[in-house]
N, C-alpha and C positions, 0 to 999 in steps of 0.2 A: 312593154310587151305589145307587139303588133300582130293582130290577127283580124281577119274579116270573114263575113258570112258569104260563102260562095252561092248558096241556094237554100231555099226553104221549101218544105212540103207539108201538107196537112191531110188529115183524114177525120171526118166527122160522122157522128151517128145520123140516123134518119131525121130529116126535118119534120117537125110536127107543130101545128098551131097550138099555142099554149092554152087558149081557152077551150079548144076542142077536147083536150085531155085532162084539164084541171080537176075535174070531178073524180078522176082515178086516184088523186093524191090528197085532196082536201075538200072539206065542206064549205070553206070560207072562200067562195069564188069571188066575192067583192074585193077581198084583200088582193087576190091575184090580179084583178082588173087594174088596181092602182099601180101595179108594177109597170104597166104599159109596155110589156114585152110581147112581141108578136109570135115569135117562134122559139122553140128550144130543140135540141138534138139529142136523140137517145138511140142506143144500140139495141138490137134484138138480143134475146137471151142466147148465151153461148159465145158472144163476142166480148172478149176481155180487153183489159188495158194494154196488154202486150200485143194483142192483135192490132189494135188501133195504132200503137207505136211502131210496129213493124211496117205497116203500110205507109205511114208518114215518112219514116226513114227511107224506104225504098224510093218514094217519090222525090225526096230531097237529094238522094245520091244520084238518081237518074238526071235530075235537073242540073246537078253540078258536074255531070260527066265523069263521075268517079264511081268506085265500087267499094263494097264492104272490106275488101282486102287492104284498102288504104287507111282504114280507121286505126288510129292509135289510142283514142280515148272515147268512150261513150258515157254520157251522163244522162241518166233517166230521172226526171223530176216529176213526182207524182203528187196528186191532191189527196186521194183516198187510199185505202188499203188496196193492194194488188190482188191477183187471183188467189194467192195462198199466203198464209202466215208462215213464218220461219222459212222464207223463200226469197232468193235474190232475183227480183224481176229484171234488173239491169243485166245480170249475167245470163239469164235466159234469153233476153232480147239479143245480146251480143252473139250468143251461140246460134240463135235462129238466123241471124244475118250472115253467118259464116265468117265471123271475125274473131274467133277464139284466138287468144294470144295477145289481144289488145287489153287495155284496162277498162273496167266497168265500174261506175259509181252510181249508187242509188241515193237520191235526195228525197226526203220525206217531210219537209216542213210546209206541206200543203201549198197554198196558192202563191206563196213567195218563191217557191223552189225554182220555177222556170226562169225567173229573172236572176236569182242568186247563182244559178248554174254557170253564168258567164264569168263571174268572179272566180269560180273554181277552175274553169278552163284557163283563164289568164294565169292563175297560180301554177297549174300543171304545165303549161307551156314554158313558164319561167324556170321551173325546176327540172324539166325534162326537155333539154334542147333537141333531142332526137324526135320528139313528137311534132308532127306536121299537120295532122288532120284530126279534128275532134267533131263528134256529133252530139248535139244537145237535143234531147227530146222532152217536151213538156206535155204531160198527159193527164186526162181526167176521165175516169169511168166510174159513175156513181155505183157504189155497192148497195144495191137496192134493199137488201135485208136490214141494213144499218142506217141508211139515210133516206129521207123523203125529199124528192126533188123540189117540192113546192112548200114544204113546211119546216125543214131543218134550218134553213137560212131565210133571209128576207129577199129571195130572188128565185130564179128558175135555173136549176142545175142541169148542165148538159154534158154529153160525152164527146170527147175529141182529143186529138193529139197533133202536135206541131213539131217538126224536126228542122234543125238548122245545121248545115255543114260548115264548120269553121276551119279555115286554113291559115296556118302561120304565114305572115307576109302578104296575105291577100289584101288588095287595096280598095275593095268595095265593101260598104257596110262595115267599116272598121270599128271594132270595140275600142272605146276611148277610156272609159272609167266605170266603176261600180261603187255602190255604197250600200251597207246593210246596217240596221240597228234593231235591237231586240229589247222588248219590255216583258219580262216574265210575270208581271203582276196578274195577267189575264190568261195564264197558261192552261187553266182548266176549262176554258171556253171550248165547246164542241168536243169534249172528251167522251170516249166510250168507256163506261164505268165497269164493264165486264169483259173478260177475255184476256186481261193482262196478268202479270205475275201476282198482283195484289188481290185480284178477284178472278181466278181462272173460270173458264166455262165449266159448268157442271156444279159450281158451288152455289149456295143459297143466294138468290138475287141474280144469278146468271143462267139459271135453268129455264126450260120452256122455250117460248118463241125467241127469236134473235133479239138481243138488246138493241136499243136505239142510241145513237150518239146524242149528247146534249145539244140542244138547238137554240134557236133565237129566243124561245120562251125562257130558257134557263139563264140566258144572258140578261134578260130583263129582270128576272128574279134576283140575280146577283146584285143588281142596283136597287133592289127593293121596289121595282116599278116606279122609281123616283125619276120623273122626266128631266129634272135639272141635272141629276147625276148622269143619266143616259146621254143628255146633250153634251155634258162636259167630256164624257168619254169620246163621243163623236168628234168634238173639237180637237181633243188630243190626238186621235187617230189621223185626222186630216193634217194636223201640223207635222206628224211624223212622215207622212207622204212628202210634204214640201221639203222637210229636212233632208231626206235621203236623195231626192232629186237634185236639190240645190248643191249638196256636197259632191255628188257625182259630176254635176255640171262644172263646178269649180275645178275639180281635178282635170276635167277635159278642156278647160280654158274657154268655156262658153257660158253665157248668162242664161239663166232660167227662161227669161222672157224671149230669148232669141231662138229657142227650140222650134224647129219646124213642125214637130209632132210630139205629143205626149200621150202614150198609150197606157191605159189604166185597166184594172180588172173590170170585167163586164158585170154590172149590177143592175138592179131594177132602175128604170129611167129616172124617177125622182131622186133616188139616192145618189146615182152617178152624176146627175146634173148638179146636185148639191155639192158634191166633192169638187167638180170642175169649177164651180163658182167660188168655193172656199179657197181653191188654189189660185184664183184670179188668173185663169188661163183661158184663152179663146176656145170656146166649145168646138168650133169648126176645125180646130187643129188637134182635136182629140178623137178617140174612137167611140164617143158617146152614141152617135147615130148607128154605128155598126152593132153595138151591143143589143139593140132592139130586136135584131133578127137571129141572134145566136144563143142567147142564154149564157149562163156563167160556165165557162170552160175551165174553171179552176186555174191550175198552174199554167195553162196554155193561153190564157186570155191576151196578155200584152204581145206575146210572140205571134199569135194568130193575127192580131191587128197589124203587126209589122209585115207579116206575109201578105196580107191583103193590100197594104200600102205598096209593096213591091209589085204585086200582081197587077194593080191598077195604075202603075207608073206614076204614083202620086208624089214621089220624092225626086229631088234634084241634087246633082253633085254639089257637095259642100254642106248640104242640110245636116242638122243634128237632130237625132231622134232619141227620146228617153222612154224607156220602159219602166213601169213602176208597179209594185204589187205589195200585198200584205198577206201573211199566212198565219194560221193559228200558232200560238207560241208566246207572244205575238211578235213576228218579225216583219219589218218593212224593208224592201229591197228596190234598188234602182240600177239600171245600166244605161249608159249613153253610147250611141253609135254615130259615126260620121259617114254619110253616104258617099 
């Protein structure tokens, strides 16, 4: 299946220096200092995930020289919950764009969804020969009542959305292959224990102030604060990254070491540097330095890095670029593109 990316567009929350606002979220400022993250991006109250997504799509469509009427498929990949429960944010976005009649798909496997979306697009193009144009949107908007930007995870969570316009037969930034693997052993990490069918809002334990999702502290508790077990989990997670990228590369007919770029999720600098080192990949050919100024954009991280690579003319014809991510579940995903 041959399709390429005609254009990308993105919309970010307001840039704020991490240390200037850290006290709004945590008392452990020294821990935040160790992240070595300079900025994160956050939206003002009233700006939702679909607002960010709409603006990113409009920019991508304009850059591609096309309009919403050409969309056959829209895939919205999200990190957090959207503005409402029991609500199809992808259908809402499609309607807002003026593209009713096209197909809308909502992906919710958190940070891996933005990369996994391209495998879905490939499948839809294969089974729907009439489809010519697809739009992938990867979006993150922290749901403040349920998440803490600086405490839920070991990094700085940001707001932003990135959109890519994919066209069948387009010969630039061609999708070559994808790979996904899932390990459900850790499915309860970052779970929100109240509000679902098992414990609806209003039941004991779900009343009062908004419940918080399980965070990094609960992950450590899962391993009994045993550093050897935590380290073994980290080794396993990094090996899964390597696995999905190498398998996608093999399908694309390119060696892992020959990739021009490897774009990974934005993490705190020590953690991300550790991942890059474990993958034995040159740091200068990753988005490590970019992450320092943007915070974790969830499902949008690798695609945002690709958008910046294109924007800065950092890619050359024939280059191969791999996007890789992991999402709660846990699922690791990779997609390889040829410039």
